C-alpha positions in Angstrom: -28.0 14.8 11.6 -28.6 14.9 15.3 -28.2 11.2 15.9 -25.1 9.0 16.0 -24.6 6.5 13.2 -25.2 2.9 14.0 -22.3 0.6 14.4 -22.0 -2.6 12.3 -22.9 -4.6 15.3 -26.1 -2.6 15.8 -27.0 -3.1 12.1 -26.5 -6.8 12.3 -28.6 -7.1 15.5 -31.5 -5.2 14.0 -33.7 -7.6 12.1 -36.3 -5.0 11.1 -34.3 -2.8 8.8 -33.5 -4.0 5.3 -29.9 -2.8 5.6 -29.3 -5.3 8.4 -30.4 -8.1 6.1 -28.0 -6.8 3.5 -25.1 -6.7 6.0 -26.0 -10.2 7.2 -25.9 -11.5 3.6 -22.5 -9.8 3.1 -21.2 -11.4 6.3 -22.5 -14.8 5.2 -20.9 -14.4 1.8 -17.6 -13.4 3.4 -17.6 -16.6 5.4 -18.6 -18.7 2.3 -15.9 -17.0 0.2 -13.3 -17.8 2.8 -14.3 -21.5 2.6 -14.2 -21.4 -1.2 -10.7 -19.9 -1.1 -9.6 -22.7 1.2 -11.0 -25.3 -1.3 -9.2 -23.5 -4.1 -5.9 -23.6 -2.1 -6.4 -27.4 -1.5 -7.1 -28.0 -5.2 -4.3 -26.0 -6.7 -0.6 -26.9 -6.6 1.7 -24.9 -4.3 3.3 -22.4 -6.7 0.0 -21.6 -8.3 -1.8 -20.5 -5.1 1.0 -18.0 -4.4 0.2 -16.3 -7.7 -3.6 -16.8 -8.1 -6.4 -15.9 -5.8 -10.1 -16.9 -5.9 -12.0 -13.6 -5.7 -15.6 -14.7 -6.3 -17.9 -17.5 -7.3 -20.8 -16.5 -9.6 -23.0 -18.2 -12.2 -21.3 -21.6 -11.6 -17.9 -20.0 -12.3 -14.9 -19.6 -10.2 -13.5 -16.1 -10.7 -9.8 -16.2 -10.1 -7.2 -13.4 -10.3 -3.7 -14.3 -11.6 -0.5 -12.2 -11.2 0.4 -12.6 -14.8 -0.5 -14.3 -18.1 2.0 -17.0 -17.2 0.2 -17.9 -14.0 -3.2 -17.7 -15.9 -1.9 -20.3 -18.3 -0.7 -22.5 -15.4 -4.2 -22.1 -13.9 -5.8 -23.2 -17.2 -3.7 -26.4 -17.1 -5.0 -27.2 -13.6 -8.6 -26.1 -14.1 -10.0 -29.7 -14.6 -8.7 -30.8 -11.2 -9.9 -27.6 -9.5 -13.4 -27.9 -10.9 -13.6 -31.6 -9.9 -12.5 -30.7 -6.4 -15.2 -28.1 -6.1 -17.9 -30.5 -7.5 -16.9 -33.1 -5.0 -17.4 -30.6 -2.2 -21.0 -30.0 -3.4 -21.4 -26.5 -1.8 -21.4 -24.9 -5.2 -21.9 -26.3 -8.7 -18.8 -25.1 -10.6 -18.5 -25.6 -14.3 -15.9 -23.2 -15.4 -13.1 -20.9 -14.3 -12.9 -17.3 -15.4 -9.4 -16.0 -15.1 -8.6 -12.3 -14.8 -5.0 -11.1 -15.0 -4.2 -8.5 -12.4 -2.9 -5.4 -14.2 0.5 -4.0 -13.3 -0.2 -1.1 -10.9 3.1 0.8 -11.2 4.7 0.2 -14.6 7.3 3.0 -13.9 8.5 1.1 -10.8 8.7 -2.1 -12.9 10.6 -0.4 -15.7 13.1 1.0 -13.1 13.5 -2.4 -11.5 14.2 -4.0 -14.9 16.8 -1.2 -15.7 18.5 -1.8 -12.4 18.6 -5.5 -13.0 20.2 -5.1 -16.4 22.7 -2.7 -14.9 23.6 -5.3 -12.3 24.1 -8.0 -14.9 26.4 -5.7 -16.9 28.4 -5.0 -13.8 28.7 -8.7 -13.0 29.8 -9.4 -16.6 32.4 -6.6 -16.3 33.8 -8.2 -13.1 34.6 -11.4 -15.1 35.9 -9.6 -18.2 39.3 -8.4 -19.2 40.3 -5.0 -20.6 39.3 -3.3 -22.9 35.8 -5.0 -22.7 35.7 -4.5 -18.9 36.1 -0.7 -19.3 33.4 -0.5 -22.0 31.0 -2.5 -19.9 31.6 -0.3 -16.8 30.9 2.8 -19.0 27.7 1.3 -20.3 26.6 0.5 -16.7 27.3 4.1 -15.6 25.2 5.5 -18.5 22.2 3.5 -17.3 21.8 5.7 -14.3 
């Protein structure tokens, strides 16, 4: 390897090599995907777009990733409006929406967060309680750590 690797700009300028065509197609797809994501954001209601993201359009399907099953259900309820919005735009013939629920990446962090939240609720309950319940709740909260 005595030569320097080409930069992305050099690949895109070179029309002879098949790799440059591939990079140009990827660049065009990235621009198109951004436009589709904008259409999706226009079609979906506000809380939904904060928890769902359009990740691809393939085989007349919008492929959307949802944060949880709850948001996937909300997306299903709005899919008719979203599909109609895409059909009116006429850049892509969308017939269905495929929903993928994003897996939890760090279940241990989630479990720790839930445990801390339960502990905080017990502590708040103890603040508003009288003895002997208050003492027992404080002991219970201490054991959670």
